[in-house]
N, C-alpha and C positions, 0 to 999 in steps of 0.2 A: 176761128180761122180768119186770117187777115190776108187780103189779096192786094197786090200793088204792082204797078207797071213801071219798070225801070229801063234805062237806056244802056246798052252794052257799049264797050269801048269802040266798036266798029260802027256805032250809030244805029244799030238795029234795036228794036224793042224786045224786051223780055218780061214775062209775067212771073212774079215771085209770089209764092203762097207760103205764109207762115202759119204753122199749126202748133198751138201750145198744148202739150200733153201734161196735165196736172198729175201730181203724185197721187196714186190710187191706194186702195186698201191692201193690194197684194203685190208680191214680187212675181211678175208674170213669166211664164215659160211658153215655148211653142208646143204644138200638139205632140211632138216627139220628146218633150221634156228638156229642151235646150234653152239656155239663157244667152242673150246677145247683148253687146254693148256697141255703141257708135264710136268709131275711131276715125276721125277725119271724114272722108267720103265713103268709108267702108263700114261694114258691120262684122264683128268678130265674136266668136264663141267666148262667153264668160264662164270661167271654171276655176277650180282650185282655190287658192287663197283669196283671189279677187272676188269670187262668188261668195265665199264664206264671209268675207268682210262686208259685202252688201247686206246679207241677211243679219249679221251682227249689228250693223249700223241701224237697220230698220227696227230691230227688236229693242235696241238700246234707246233709240230716239222715240219710238212709238210703242205704247202698250196697246195691243190690237183692240181690245174691247173699249178703250177710251178714245179711239179715233172717230172722227166725224164720218157719218155715212153720207157720201156725196150726192146720192140720189134722193135723200129724204129732207123734209122740211119740218118745221114745228107743227104743221097741220097733220103730220103722220103720227103724232103722239096723242094718246088718250088722256085728255085733260082731267077727266073724272078719276081715272086710276092714279094719276099724279097727285091730285088734290087729296085723295084718300091716303096715299103713301106719305105725303108730306104734312098731313093733318091740316089741309086747307091752305089757301094762299096766305102768305105772311102779312103781318100788319106793318112791319118796319123795313122790309127789304123788297124791292121790285121782284115780281114773279120770275122774270127772265134771269135776273141775277141769281136767284135761288137755284134755278135749274142749272145754271153754269157752275155755281159753287158745288153742287152735288154731282156734277159731271154727267147729268142727264143729257145736256147739250154741250156743244163745243164750237169754237170758231174754226172754220175751214179756210182754205185759200180764198183770197178776195174778201176776207172779213165777213163771210156769210155764216150765220148761225145755223147749225144743223144738229140733229140728234146724234149722240155717240152710238157705237155698236151696242154697248150694254144698254143704253137708254132705249133704243128701238126694240131690243130683245125683251126688255122688262116691261116697257110701257107703250110699245107700238100698237097701232090699230091693226096692222097687217104686216108684221115684220118680214114675211116671205116675199113681199113686193120688192124689198131692197136686199135681203139676204136669202136668196131662193133655196139654199140648202139647209136653212135653219128650221128643220122639222123632223118629226119622227115617223119612220116607215114601220108600221106594225102589221104583223101577219100571224095567222093561226094555222097550224098543220095538224092533221089527225093522228099522225104517227111520229116517228123519231127522226125522219129524214126531211131535208129541205128540197122537196120536189113539187113541181106544179100540180102533179096528180093528187097530192095530199093536201093541197091548199084548201082551207075551209073558208077563210075570210081575211081580207086585207083592208088597210085604211092608211091614209096619210093624215097625221095629226098636226094641224097647224095652230096658229095663234101665238100669243106672247109666251114667254118662258113659263109663267105660272099656269096659264091655260093648258099648255102642252103637258106639264107635269100632271095636273088633275085629270085630263082626258086620258092620258096613258095609263094611269093607275086604274081608272074606271074600265078601261079596255081589258086589262088583265083580270080584274074582278068579275067582269061580265063573262069571259070565256074560260076561266079556269074551272076545273071540276070541283064539286063540293059534295062528295059522297057522304052518306050519313048512316048511322046505326040507331036503332030504337029499342034498346034493352028495357028502359023505363021511360025516359023522355028522349027526344031527338037530340043526337050529338053529331054535329057537323065536323067533317075532316077536310077542310079546304086544302087544295094542292100547295098553296103558298101562303106564307105569313105576309100580310099586306104591309107591315112595317118594313120588312126586308125589301119588298118591291118598291115602296115609296123611296127609301134611301137610295136604291139602285138607280131609279129614274131621275131623282133629283141630282145625284152625282153626275150622271151622263149629261144632263142638260146644263149643269153649272160648269163642268170642267172639260167638255169637248172642245176641240180646236175649231173655232168658227172661221179661221183664216184659210182653211183648206177648201178650195173651190170644188163643188160637186159632192162634198162629203155630207152625210146625214147620219142621224142616229137610226139604227135598225134594231127592232125588237121582235123576236120570233118566239112564239109559244108552240112547244111540241108536247107530246103526250107525257114526257118524262122530265121536261126541263124548260126553262126560259133562257134565251141567249140575248144579250144586249150588246150591240156593237157601237162603240163610241170613237169618233175620229180623233186622231192625235196620239202620237207616241208618248211614252213617259218622259217628262222633262228632266234635265240636269242629271243628277246622280240617283234619281228615284228608280227603284226596281220593283218587280212584282212582289218580292219577299219583303221589301221595306215599306210598301204602300200603306199598310195598316198602322205604321208607327211614325212615318215622316209625313210632313204636310207641305204640299206645294200647290198653290192656287194659280192656275193658268189665267183665269178670267177674274181678276181681283175685284173689278168694279161690279160685274154681274153678281158675283158671290155676295158682295156687300148689299146689293139690292135685295137678293133673295133671302138674306139673313134678317131683313127687316120687313119683308112682305109676308103677310099671313095667309095661310091656306084657308079657303072658305070651308073646307071639309074638316080640318082638325082644329082650326082657330089658332094654330101655332105657326111660327116662322117656318118657311119652306126648308131651311137648313140652319144648322148651328155652325159657326165658323171655328169650332175647336178641333176639327179634323178627326171626328169620331165615326164618320160615315162608313168607312171601309171595315172597321172593327165590328160595327153593329151588323153590317151585312153578313160578315163571316160567322159571327157568333149566333145570331138569331136564325140565320139560314140553316146552319148545321143543327141547331136544337130542333127546328121544325121538321126538317127532312131526314135527319140522321146522316147526312153527307154534307161536308162543307162546300159552299160555293167556290168556284174556281175562276181566277183571273188568268188570262193568257194574252200575249201580245202578238199580233199578226201584222207585220209591217207597221203602218201608221194607224192601225185600229186596235183599241183595247177591248177585249171581249170578256164579258162576265157571264158565267153559266151558273144559274140557280136551279138546284134540283128540286123536283116536286116531292111532296110527302106521299108515300105509298098509300093506296086506298086500303082501309081496314078489311074490305072484302077480299082483296088480292092477298093480303097477309094471312087471313084466316082460312081462306078457301080459294086457291089460285084458279079454280075452274069457274068461279062466279065473276061475271063481268059487270062493271058499273053501268 
């Protein structure tokens, strides 16, 4: 902010305040959902083709996950994780140049070097300090309804993208039922195939829309199913029916990072970039539970329902409870 005193034409003094508003990460709206533009000394509602053009220009000029995070600095990146990802500091290229070449960092206004959205999500020490909605809200309910009376446990899963994925999978593994039969040796019948859960959580973290303010991933465990809510509608011509066959990557840079980052649990990359995730979820989920998982779109949220495998005790004798 710059303050300056000027003299009016009538000889009196006037104080002029100049405030520079830098381009931010979002196209902002009022609390009632309206967009305004400055026209001369007035503000007017921005709508129709002018508003559409604004969004188109932003998306054409900026890929969201490649944009610099204006509140973050290089100190917000975990240098150990970066060194492991990049196989250590290079011998022939400066470290900062390597981070810029891989788009972990970028130059913001004023030639300030800052982490990109994908960089802070993948390698940030505490990404939620700068992207407050970039976390998973997880909860367990004892029955089939989303009611506070049936809430058993809830948690907010923070950390970088890889940490969120690992913690969310462990959350499901901890709280899902694992009934067993012992005809000769013990045979477990877990409610969910953990590969299906892994693919579903990875997809949600990798492909959600991080540009939507206040939106988070929500994961609810019920007695008969898991529901995973991921922010962001289906882009372009993608439909629920075509998801398993068409590939569209909303966060191309984050997906690139996750396709090269290895899970400490499996020793493999968090995701493959071949677009097989949805087909795996549908096929493995149906094989395990006898019912195919279901994708539905509610406004700007994509909801995946994965059905649980019936307990062998319920199948063989409905009166027996686990």
